[in-house]
N, C-alpha and C positions, 0 to 999 in steps of 0.2 A: 504494500500500500504506500503510495507516494506521500511525502511529507505535507503536501498541499491538499490532501484529501483526508477527510475525517470519517471514521466509522462510528455510527451510532448503533448501539444495541438497545432498541426501544421496546420496553416491556410494560405490559399492563400490571398495575398494582396487585398485591395479594388479595385474597378474598376478604371483603368487608362484612360487617354484621348485617348490612342491608342487602348485600349480594346473597347471603344465606336466605333471606326472606323474599328474594326476587323483587325488591323495591327499586324503582327508578331513583337514582341518586343525584345525577346532575352535579351541582356544586354544593349540595349538602355535604356534611363532613363526618360521617360515621367512621369509627376506628376499624382496624383489622380485626377479623375474627381470630380465634385460636388457630384454626386451620390456615388462615392467611399469614399468621406469624410463622408457621411452619413452612409455608411456601416461600416466604422471604428468606428464611434460613437456607432452604434448598437452592434458591436462586444464587445466594452467595457462594454456596459450594460449587455450583456449575460455572460461576464466573471466576473461580480462583485461578485458573490457568490462562485467563484472557489478557492479563496485563492491562486492566482497566486504569485509565489515567484519572478519571473523575466520575462522580455520580451527580446527575442533575435530575430533579424531580418537579412535578407539579407541587404547589404549596399546600394542597389539600392533604389531610392527615394520612389517609390510606396509602397515598403515593409516597409521601415524605417518609413515613415510618418504614415502608418496604425498602426504600433506598437507604435509610439509616441502618437497618439491619445488615444490608450488604456492605456498606462502606465501613461499618465497625468491624465486621469479620475480615474484611480485606485490608484493614489498616490504612484506609484512606480518610481524608478529611470528611466532615459531615456533608451531606448532599447540599447542592446549591438549589434552593427552591425558586421556581419561576411561575408566577401567576398566569403567564401566557400559555402554560401547558395544562391548565385546568380543563375539566370536562365541559362540554357544551351544556348550557343551562336551560331549564324550563320550569318556571314557577308552578305551572298547573300540574305537571306530572310528578314533581319531587315528592317522594315519600309514598307514592301510589304503588301497589303491587301489580305485577304484569297482567293477571286476569282482569282486574278492574280497568286498567288502561285500555285493554283490547275491547272490553265491553262498551266503554264510553267513547273511545276513539278508534274504531276498527282500522287496522292497518298502519297505525301511526308508528308502532315500534319498528316494523319492517322498513317503513319509509325513512325513519331516523337513521337506521343502520346503513341504508343505501344512499344517503344524502339526497333523497328525493324531496320535493316540496311537501310540507306537512300542513294539513288543515287543522289548525289549532288557534286559540286566541293568540294575539300578537305578543306573547311573552316568551316565545321560543327564540333563542339566540339565532340571528341570521346566519345561515350556513357559510356564506362567503366571508363574513366577518370572523366567524369561528375558525375557518380554514386559514385565514390570513394571520390570525394571532398564533395559531399552532405552528404554522410554517416559520414565523418569526422566532418562536420559542425554540424550535429545533435547530435553526441556524445559530441562535445564540448559544445553545448547548454545545454545538460543534466547536465553539471557541475555547472550550475548556480542556481540550486534549486531542490526541490522535485517535483514541478509542474511548468513547464515553458511554456509560450506561445511563439511559434515560428512562425514568419510571413515570408513567402517565396513566391514561384512561382509555376505555374502549373507543370513545369517540375520536380519539387521535388517530386510530387505525382506519377509521372511515376516511379521514383526510389523506393518510398515506396511500390508501388504495386509489383515491382519486388522482393524487399527484404522480404516483409511479406507474399507474395502470396495471398493477399486479397485486391482486387481493390474495390473502392467505386462505386457502381452502378450509372450510369449517369454522372460520371466525377465530377470534382471539379469546382464549381463556385467561383466568387469573394467573399471573406470573409467567405468561407466555408473551411472545412478541415477534419481532422480525429485525433483521439487520438492515441498516440503511447507510448508504454512502452519501456524504454531502460534498459535492464538487466545489472547486474554488469559486465558481460563479453563483453558489448557493443552490444549485439544482440538486434535488433529492432523487437518488436512484435506488430502487427496491432490491432487496437481497433475500437471503435464506430465512425461512421461518425459524423461530426459537420456541421449542416446545417444552413444557414443564416435565414431561415424562421421558425425556431423552437422557442418555448417560452423559457424564461430565464432558466427554470429548466432542460433543455435538457442535460446539461453537467453532471448532478449529478449521472447518472447511474454508477454502479460498473463495474469492469472488470470481 
C-alpha cells in the first residue's frame, strides 16, 4: 500500500441493548450489551496483527466504547470521536421496535437501508446531507494513519455501498464491516468484507 493511500477498516459497533430489542436507534445513545462487549473484545483480537495506527469512532457510546475496547487491548491511544460518523437520525422512529415501524410505515426500513426516498414526516435526516457528512468523516479519519480502524453504524455502510458501488452481501452485522481505500484525491474504493466469525488471519489479504 502506497504511503499516499490510507486503508480504513470500517466496522459497525458491537451489539447494543437496543439492537437486542430490535429498536431503531438512530442517534439515541444506548450502551453495548454484554454480548456487544464480547464482540468488541473479539474485534480487538482479530485486529492484533493488523498494525492499526489509530482508532476513530462515531461519538455515540456504542461506537466509542467498541473502539475503546480495541484501542486499550492494542495499546493505542483512546479513539478519536467524530460526530460526523454518527448514525442517520429520525425522531419519529427512534426507540420504535421493527414490527411497529413496519406496521405504521410499511417498507420504510427497507427503503432506509437502500437509500431510497422515505415517506415519513420531515424529521428524517436528508440522505444527501447524511452521505456528505459521513464521507467527510471518513476522509478525516484517513488523516490519522496509514491503516485506521473506524467504528461507526449500519447507516454508514449504506453510504459506502453507494459510493463504491459494491455492497457486502447479506448486510453488515455487529462488529462486522469492510475494508476501504481512501485515495489521495479523497475517493473511496471498496474492499474485502470483514466478518465477525472469521479467524484472526482474515484481515491479511491484499487489495
